[in-house]
C-alpha positions in Angstrom: 0.0 0.0 0.0 1.4 3.4 -0.8 1.8 6.2 1.7 -0.8 8.2 0.1 -3.4 5.4 0.2 -2.5 4.5 3.8 -2.7 8.4 4.8 -6.3 8.5 3.4 -7.3 5.3 5.1 -5.9 6.5 8.4 -7.8 9.8 8.1 -11.0 7.9 7.1 -10.8 5.7 10.3 -10.3 8.8 12.5 -13.2 10.7 10.8 -15.5 7.6 11.2 -14.4 7.2 14.9 -15.0 11.0 15.4 -18.5 10.6 13.9 -19.5 8.6 16.9 -18.1 10.9 19.4 -19.5 14.0 17.7 -23.0 12.5 17.6 -22.9 11.3 21.1 -21.5 14.6 22.6 -23.8 16.8 20.6 -26.9 14.8 21.5 -25.7 14.8 25.1 -25.1 18.6 25.2 -28.5 19.3 23.7 -30.6 16.8 25.4 -28.7 16.2 28.7 -28.6 12.7 30.4 -32.5 12.4 30.2 -32.1 10.8 26.7 -30.4 7.8 28.4 -33.1 7.3 31.0 -36.7 6.2 30.6 -38.2 8.6 33.1 -36.0 11.6 32.2 -35.8 12.9 35.8 -32.3 14.0 36.4 -30.8 15.9 39.3 -29.6 19.4 38.3 -26.0 18.9 39.4 -25.9 15.5 37.4 -27.4 17.3 34.3 -24.7 20.1 34.6 -21.9 17.6 35.0 -23.0 15.5 32.3 -23.3 18.4 29.8 -19.9 19.6 30.9 -18.3 16.3 30.2 -20.1 16.0 27.0 -18.6 19.3 25.9 -15.2 18.0 26.7 -15.9 14.9 24.5 -16.9 17.2 21.8 -13.6 19.3 22.2 -11.6 16.0 22.2 -13.3 14.8 19.0 -12.8 18.1 17.3 -9.0 17.8 18.5 -8.7 14.4 16.8 -10.3 15.9 13.5 -7.7 18.7 13.7 -5.0 15.9 13.4 -6.2 14.8 10.0 -4.4 17.4 7.8 -0.6 16.6 7.9 -1.4 13.5 10.1 2.3 12.4 9.9 3.3 15.5 11.9 0.4 15.4 14.4 1.8 12.5 16.6 2.2 14.5 19.8 -1.2 16.0 19.7 -2.9 12.6 18.8 -1.2 10.8 21.5 -2.1 13.4 24.1 -5.8 13.1 22.9 -5.4 9.4 23.0 -4.3 9.4 26.6 -7.3 11.5 27.6 -9.6 9.0 25.8 -7.9 5.8 27.4 -7.9 7.3 30.9 -11.8 8.0 30.3 -12.1 4.3 29.0 -10.4 3.0 32.2 -12.7 5.0 34.2 -15.7 3.6 32.4 -14.3 0.1 32.8 -13.8 0.9 36.5 -17.5 1.7 36.6 -18.5 -1.5 34.9 -16.6 -3.5 37.5 -18.1 -1.5 40.5 -21.5 -0.7 39.4 -22.3 -3.1 36.6 -22.1 -3.4 32.9 -23.3 -0.4 30.9 -25.7 -0.5 27.9 -24.6 -1.7 24.6 -23.9 1.9 23.3 -21.6 2.5 26.3 -19.8 -0.8 25.6 -19.3 0.4 22.1 -17.7 3.5 23.6 -15.5 1.4 25.8 -14.4 -0.6 22.7 -13.6 2.8 20.8 -11.7 4.1 24.1 -9.6 1.0 25.0 -9.2 -0.8 21.7 -9.6 1.4 18.6 -8.0 4.6 19.9 -4.9 2.8 21.0 -4.7 0.9 17.6 -5.1 4.2 15.7 -2.5 5.9 17.9 0.0 3.1 17.0 -0.9 3.2 13.5 -0.4 6.9 13.2 3.0 6.5 14.9 4.2 3.8 12.5 2.8 5.7 9.5 4.5 8.8 10.6 7.9 7.2 11.0 7.7 5.6 7.4 6.4 8.9 5.9 9.3 11.0 7.6 11.8 8.5 6.5 10.5 8.6 3.0 10.5 12.4 3.1 14.1 12.3 4.2 15.2 10.0 1.6 13.9 12.4 -1.0 16.2 15.3 0.2 
């Protein structure tokens, strides 16, 4: 596979993954935690905290999208964002162990946080090394 094709594939995977985060965060900001609960009754502080964390999720997704252009040069930013996501995933996994397994949608989030994001991060690192080697060879 050429570097150009790999770059586009890596960018497409990041964009597709961000679509999930963008959708969830925007829905959560606009609707609050009530959309996750049948009765919709939510304490004011829980609503505030939920929407705040949803705003952080939105910013993280935008941060990942900002890595797409010049992806081979965005390793430090991408790794920092990945660290934030993995720590969040570990927190979600802790909750699953202490409180119980979350719904299917949240298990999907956990998979993105602890499986897909680390894989994409390692892929970007590997791709960047090869792209930078190739660029140096052309000089």
